[in-house]
Each structure stands twice: as C-alpha cells, then as structure tokens.
N, C-alpha and C positions, 0 to 999 in steps of 0.2 A: 555244170558240172552236177554230174549225180550223186546224190547221198552216200555217207558212206557205208560199203556192204550192197549198195545196190548197183547193178550194172544195166549202163545205158544201151539199149539196142536200136541199131541203124537198119529201117528196112532198103532193100535194094531193089526197086521196081523192074530196073533195065529189061528183063527178061522172064517178068514176072505175069501170075494170071490177074484177071480183075477179081476185086475186092466184092463180094457177093451184098447187092443191096447197098451200092456206094460207086461213085465214080471213079474212085481211087485206083489205080492197076495194080494191089497187091491182094492174094488171096491167101491170107494169114494160115488158114488150115493148110496149106501146101509148102508152108516154108518152114525152115531148120534155123537155128541158130546156131552159128560157128564164130569163133576167136579169131579175125585178121588181124597180126601187129598188136595184138593185146586191147582192142575195141571188139565189140560186139556188133555182128551183123545178122540180119533174116536173109536168109538166101532160098530161093527154090530148091525142092529134095532132088530136083537135076542139077542142081550146081558143078561146075568142077572147078579145078583149080585155073584151068587156062578163063574161068569167067570173074575170076578174082583181078585181074589186072584192070578190066577195063573199070571195075567199082571204084579202084584205087586210083584212075584216070591215067596210068601207066600205057602207052600208044605202043613202045616197043618193048619188045623182050630182051634187047641186048644188055647184058649186063645184070640181069635178073637172075636172082636163084629164091626157088618157092623151098618151105620145109613145111612139112605135114607133119604133126605130133611128133616133131621132134627129128624127121628124117628127110631130108632133103630127094626131093624126086625130080629126077632128069626131066629138061626142058621136054623131051619128046614124048614125055607120058604125061603133061599136065592136060589133057584133053580127056584122058581116059580114066583119071581119078576123080571119082564123084564125090562130092562133100559129105560126108553124116553128121548129125546134131552132136554139138559138143567140140567138133574137131578144133583143133590151133593151127591156124594157118601163121607163118610168118614170112613176109615177101622181103627179101634184103636186094638192094640196089648196090654195086659195085661203084666206089669214088675212087677218084685219085689225089692224090695229095703228096706233102713233102715235110 
C-alpha cells in the first residue's frame, strides 16, 4: 500500500510503445496519468474510454456504464473520447440483488 499522500501508479502496456533503452514495452514519455475507479494508471496519450475495459479485464460491455469527470458517456461514444492527463474515470457494473 502506498504511503499516505502518495499515489500509486499502474502502467498499462497493452497498447503502449517500447521504453527507450529497455526491453520493457512502455514508453513513459508518451504516457498520461488518469484515475480509473480511484486508482492511478499510466495510459498512452491516445488511450480512449473504450481502452479502459480491457485494462480492467472486462470482456463484455453489457451492463457497464462509464463516467468521465462525473459525466456519464454513452456506450457508442467510448471509442471517440480520448483521455487526457488527470481525467477521472469511473466504471460501474450493474448487478442484480434483492
């Protein structure tokens, strides 16, 4: 767990470029930091809302809602919304219960 007041950053290399001078597949200079469900991630500058689902290992978008900076974005627009540094993303999954 990170120390109080410090954020923990998770790198997502699923669609990132190679890190210069390393065998790692992340080019840190082309990354932005975003918050997804209150956890910080480093994503490529070209990352979209649609890219968030595989990051969270969500395979189907049925029953999923995504809010970007407190605004719910329609599912048909997820691929169009490029994320910016400091964006706050909340992914919500509908559940049944009684």
